[in-house]
C-alpha positions in Angstrom: 0.0 0.0 0.0 2.8 2.4 0.8 4.4 1.7 -2.7 1.0 2.4 -4.3 0.5 5.6 -2.2 4.0 6.8 -3.2 3.4 6.1 -6.9 0.2 8.1 -6.8 1.8 11.1 -5.1 4.7 10.8 -7.4 2.3 10.8 -10.4 0.6 13.9 -9.1 3.8 15.7 -8.5 5.1 14.9 -11.9 1.8 16.1 -13.4 2.0 19.4 -11.5 5.6 19.9 -12.6 4.6 19.2 -16.2 1.7 21.7 -16.0 4.0 24.3 -14.5 6.5 23.8 -17.3 3.7 23.9 -19.8 2.4 27.2 -18.6 5.9 28.7 -18.6 6.6 27.5 -22.2 3.1 28.5 -23.3 3.6 32.0 -21.9 6.9 32.2 -23.8 5.3 31.2 -27.0 2.1 33.1 -26.7 3.2 36.1 -24.8 2.1 39.4 -26.3 4.1 41.5 -23.8 6.1 44.2 -25.5 9.1 43.7 -23.1 9.1 39.9 -23.7 7.4 39.2 -26.9 6.7 35.4 -27.7 6.8 33.6 -31.0 3.2 34.6 -31.7 4.4 38.2 -32.1 6.3 37.1 -35.2 4.0 34.5 -36.6 0.7 36.3 -36.0 1.4 39.9 -34.7 -2.2 41.0 -35.5 -3.5 38.6 -32.9 -1.8 40.6 -30.1 -3.0 44.0 -31.5 -6.6 43.0 -32.3 -7.7 40.0 -30.1 -5.4 39.4 -27.3 -6.1 42.7 -25.6 -9.9 42.3 -25.6 -9.9 38.8 -24.3 -7.2 39.5 -21.8 -9.1 42.5 -20.5 -12.3 40.4 -19.8 -10.4 37.4 -18.5 -8.1 39.5 -16.2 -11.2 40.7 -14.3 -12.1 37.1 -13.4 -8.8 35.2 -13.5 -8.2 36.0 -9.7 -11.5 34.4 -8.8 -10.8 31.3 -10.8 -7.4 31.0 -9.2 -8.8 31.3 -5.7 -11.4 28.7 -6.4 -8.7 26.3 -7.6 -6.4 27.0 -4.6 -9.3 26.3 -2.2 -10.1 23.0 -3.9 -6.5 22.0 -3.7 -6.6 22.7 0.0 -9.6 20.8 0.6 -8.4 17.8 -1.5 -5.1 17.8 0.5 -6.9 18.0 3.8 -9.2 15.1 2.8 -6.1 13.0 1.7 -4.3 13.8 5.0 -7.4 12.9 7.1 -7.6 9.6 5.1 -4.0 8.9 5.8 -4.2 9.8 9.5 -7.4 7.8 10.0 -6.1 5.0 7.7 -9.2 5.3 5.7 -8.4 4.2 2.2 -11.6 5.4 0.7 -11.2 8.9 2.1 -7.5 9.1 1.1 -8.2 7.9 -2.4 -11.1 10.4 -2.7 -8.7 13.2 -1.6 -6.2 12.1 -4.2 -8.9 11.9 -6.9 -9.9 15.5 -5.9 -6.3 16.6 -6.3 -6.4 15.3 -9.9 -9.8 17.1 -10.4 -8.2 20.3 -9.2 -5.2 19.8 -11.4 -7.6 19.4 -14.4 -9.4 22.7 -13.4 -6.0 24.4 -13.0 -5.1 23.4 -16.6 -8.3 25.1 -17.9 -7.5 28.2 -15.9 -3.8 28.3 -16.8 -4.2 27.6 -20.5 -7.3 29.7 -21.2 -5.3 32.5 -23.0 -3.3 29.8 -24.8 -6.5 28.2 -26.1 -7.9 31.6 -27.2 -4.7 32.4 -29.0 -4.8 29.0 -30.9 -8.6 29.1 -31.7 -9.0 32.9 -32.1 -5.7 33.6 -33.8 -3.7 30.7 -35.2 -6.3 28.4 -36.7 -8.5 31.1 -38.4 -5.4 32.7 -39.9 -4.9 29.7 -42.2 -8.2 30.5 -43.8 -9.2 34.1 -43.3 -5.9 35.8 -42.4 -5.6 38.5 -39.7 -9.2 38.8 -38.7 -10.8 39.4 -35.3 -13.7 36.7 -35.2 -16.1 38.9 -33.4 -15.4 42.1 -35.4 -15.4 40.1 -38.6 -18.7 38.2 -38.0 -20.6 41.2 -36.5 -19.3 43.5 -39.2 -20.3 41.2 -42.0 -23.7 40.5 -40.5 -24.4 44.2 -40.0 -23.3 45.0 -43.6 -25.5 42.3 -45.0 -28.5 43.5 -43.0 -27.9 47.0 -44.3 -27.6 45.9 -48.0 -30.7 43.7 -47.6 -32.7 46.5 -46.2 -31.6 48.7 -49.2 -32.7 45.9 -51.5 -36.1 45.5 -49.9 -36.6 49.3 -49.7 -35.9 49.7 -53.5 -38.2 46.8 -54.4 -41.1 48.1 -52.2 -40.6 51.7 -53.7 -41.1 50.3 -57.2 -43.9 47.9 -56.2 -45.8 50.9 -54.5 -45.3 53.1 -57.5 -46.5 50.4 -60.0 -49.4 49.5 -57.7 -50.4 53.2 -57.6 -50.4 53.6 -61.3 -52.1 50.2 -61.9 -54.9 51.3 -59.6 -55.8 54.5 -61.5 -58.8 54.2 -63.7 -61.1 56.5 -65.7 -64.8 56.4 -65.6 -66.8 57.8 -68.5 -70.5 58.6 -67.5 -73.3 59.5 -69.8 -76.9 60.5 -68.8 -79.1 57.5 -68.4 -76.5 54.8 -69.3 -74.4 54.7 -66.2 -70.6 54.8 -66.2 -68.0 53.0 -68.2 -64.7 52.3 -66.3 -61.6 52.2 -68.3 -58.7 50.4 -66.5 -55.2 50.6 -67.6 -54.7 47.8 -70.0 -51.2 46.9 -68.7 -52.1 46.8 -65.1 -52.7 43.0 -65.0 -49.6 42.3 -66.9 -47.4 44.4 -64.6 -49.0 42.7 -61.6 -48.4 39.2 -62.9 -44.8 39.6 -64.2 -43.3 42.1 -61.7 -45.4 43.0 -58.6 -46.2 39.4 -57.4 -42.6 38.1 -57.9 -41.1 41.2 -56.3 -43.4 40.9 -53.3 -42.4 37.2 -52.8 -38.7 38.0 -53.0 -39.1 41.0 -50.6 -40.8 38.9 -48.0 -38.0 36.3 -48.3 -35.4 39.0 -47.9 -37.2 40.4 -44.8 -37.1 36.9 -43.3 -33.5 36.7 -44.1 -32.9 40.1 -42.4 -34.7 38.9 -39.3 -32.5 35.8 -39.2 -29.4 38.0 -39.6 -30.5 40.2 -36.7 -31.1 37.2 -34.5 -27.6 35.8 -35.3 -26.0 39.3 -34.6 -27.5 39.4 -31.1 -26.8 35.8 -30.5 -23.1 36.4 -31.1 -23.2 39.5 -29.2 -24.9 37.8 -26.2 -22.2 35.3 -25.8 -19.4 37.8 -26.3 -20.6 39.5 -23.1 -21.6 36.4 -21.0 -19.1 33.8 -22.2 -16.5 34.5 -19.4 -18.4 35.9 -16.4 -21.6 33.9 -16.8 -20.4 30.6 -18.2 -16.6 30.1 -17.7 -16.2 31.4 -14.2 -19.3 29.8 -12.7 -18.3 26.6 -14.6 -14.9 26.6 -12.9 -16.6 27.2 -9.5 -19.2 24.4 -10.0 -16.7 22.0 -11.3 -14.7 22.5 -8.2 -17.7 21.3 -6.1 -18.1 17.5 -6.2 -21.9 17.3 -6.5 -22.0 20.0 -9.2 -19.1 18.8 -11.3 -21.2 17.8 -14.3 -22.9 21.2 -14.3 -19.6 22.9 -14.1 -18.1 20.9 -17.0 -21.2 21.8 -19.1 -20.9 25.5 -18.4 -17.1 25.5 -19.2 -17.8 23.6 -22.4 -20.6 26.0 -23.3 -18.1 28.9 -22.8 -15.5 27.4 -25.1 -18.0 26.3 -27.7 -20.0 29.6 -27.9 -17.5 32.2 -26.8 -14.6 30.9 -29.0 -15.5 28.3 -31.5 -18.9 29.8 -32.7 -17.6 33.4 -33.6 -14.5 31.9 -35.2 -16.7 29.8 -37.5 -18.9 32.6 -38.2 -15.9 34.8 -39.2 -14.7 32.0 -41.5 -18.0 31.4 -43.1 -18.9 35.1 -43.7 -15.5 36.0 -44.9 -15.6 33.3 -47.6 -19.2 33.9 -48.8 -20.6 37.3 -47.5 -18.6 39.5 -49.9 -20.0 37.9 -53.1 -23.5 37.9 -51.6 -23.5 41.6 -50.7 -22.0 42.5 -54.1 -24.9 40.7 -55.9 -27.5 42.4 -53.8 -25.9 45.8 -54.2 -25.8 45.3 -58.1 -29.5 44.3 -58.0 -30.4 47.2 -55.9 -28.7 49.7 -58.2 -30.5 48.2 -61.3 -33.9 48.3 -59.6 -33.5 51.9 -58.5 -32.2 52.9 -62.0 -35.1 51.2 -63.9 -37.8 52.1 -61.4 -37.9 55.9 -61.6 -41.1 57.7 -62.3 -43.0 56.4 -65.3 -40.2 54.0 -66.0 -41.5 51.9 -63.2 -44.4 50.9 -65.6 -42.7 51.0 -69.0 -39.9 48.7 -67.7 -42.3 46.2 -66.3 -44.7 45.5 -69.0 -43.4 42.2 -70.4 -41.2 39.2 -69.4 -38.2 40.8 -71.2 -38.5 44.2 -69.5 -35.6 45.5 -67.4 -37.4 45.4 -64.1 -38.6 41.9 -64.7 -35.1 40.9 -65.6 -33.8 42.6 -62.5 -36.2 40.6 -60.3 -35.2 37.3 -62.1 -31.6 38.1 -61.5 -32.3 38.8 -57.9 -34.2 35.5 -57.7 -31.2 33.6 -59.0 -29.0 35.3 -56.4 -31.3 34.5 -53.5 -30.2 30.9 -53.2 -26.6 31.9 -52.4 -27.9 34.5 -50.1 -29.9 32.0 -48.0 -27.0 29.6 -47.9 -24.9 32.3 -46.3 -27.9 33.5 -44.1 -29.5 30.3 -43.0 -27.5 27.2 -43.9 -24.0 28.2 -42.6 -25.5 29.5 -39.3 -27.4 26.4 -38.8 -24.4 24.3 -39.6 -22.2 26.4 -37.3 -24.7 26.2 -34.4 -24.7 22.4 -34.9 -21.0 22.2 -34.8 -20.8 24.5 -31.7 -23.4 22.4 -29.9 -21.6 19.2 -30.8 -18.2 20.6 -29.7 -19.8 21.6 -26.4 -21.0 18.1 -25.8 -17.6 16.6 -26.7 -15.8 19.1 -24.4 -18.2 18.5 -21.6 -17.6 14.8 -22.0 -13.9 15.3 -22.0 -13.9 17.5 -18.9 -16.4 15.3 -17.1 -14.4 12.2 -18.1 -11.6 13.1 -15.8 -13.5 11.7 -12.9 -14.3 8.6 -14.7 -10.7 8.1 -15.7 -9.6 8.7 -12.1 -12.0 6.1 -11.0 -10.7 3.6 -13.5 -7.1 4.3 -12.4 -8.3 3.4 -8.9 -8.0 6.9 -7.5 -11.6 7.0 -6.4 
């Protein structure tokens, strides 16, 4: 028993030393300090100027709380282990050793949080999108798409209202004793069929897309503010309490998934697709505005080959790529983020299971 006890304590001491060495080396590699710049200053200098400061500012406010929690857990685990040794209670002693490993796992999360953000926020996206801040990139692209979509919808509705007004005009010729004869514009029904109805359908679809974009914008913004103080810090606290460990692991996993992974994926997706989509909408808007001025709103919508009808057809062909960018990619990103959350939660919660299999609990 003494040999097994010594091997367990030796394993824990080696793990702690390796963690300390890992933290020191990680700080050297991912340091953004001007006095002691790390390798990331040379490989991705934009990360230090655009991303690291914002993340470090938020994390710096809560890091002392996380460290205090971890230290308290270490003390409690050490007390439990010493009580078990003093009372010669193997279950209590092994439980204390297991809690030491759990505290070590929590310390790894706290110690390497900035390293993880450097890798996921800076290094990995740089291979695809270049020097981009995931939050600035995703929110800027979404806002620009909402503005462009709003301009397209507004231009369509202006022409629709103008054509609807002209089409509603009629002339009534009245003669004594015979009643009135109403003369309706002969092109009204044609304009309604070939332009007004398709334009209304596309406008309603674009409005739905604009609502979806607005929801995505505030969804990202929400996790940008609550990721660390509402998810990560309580997760570290709950993970340090034995009965609430599963809840804590889930909160930590949700913080990593929705604070780091989700905005990074949004930035990658929108930087690859959003530019072409907004350009197509802008081109369609300019054409609709140019062909829908004054009486041209009628003369340019009288047949299937008229300019306004062609503009609506072109917009209809572009709307597929628009909804891939607006609906398909966000749905895929949310699915990936949720899946990553479950995997991370299982990994974090699996430490206790691994400890039990090793005979520590």
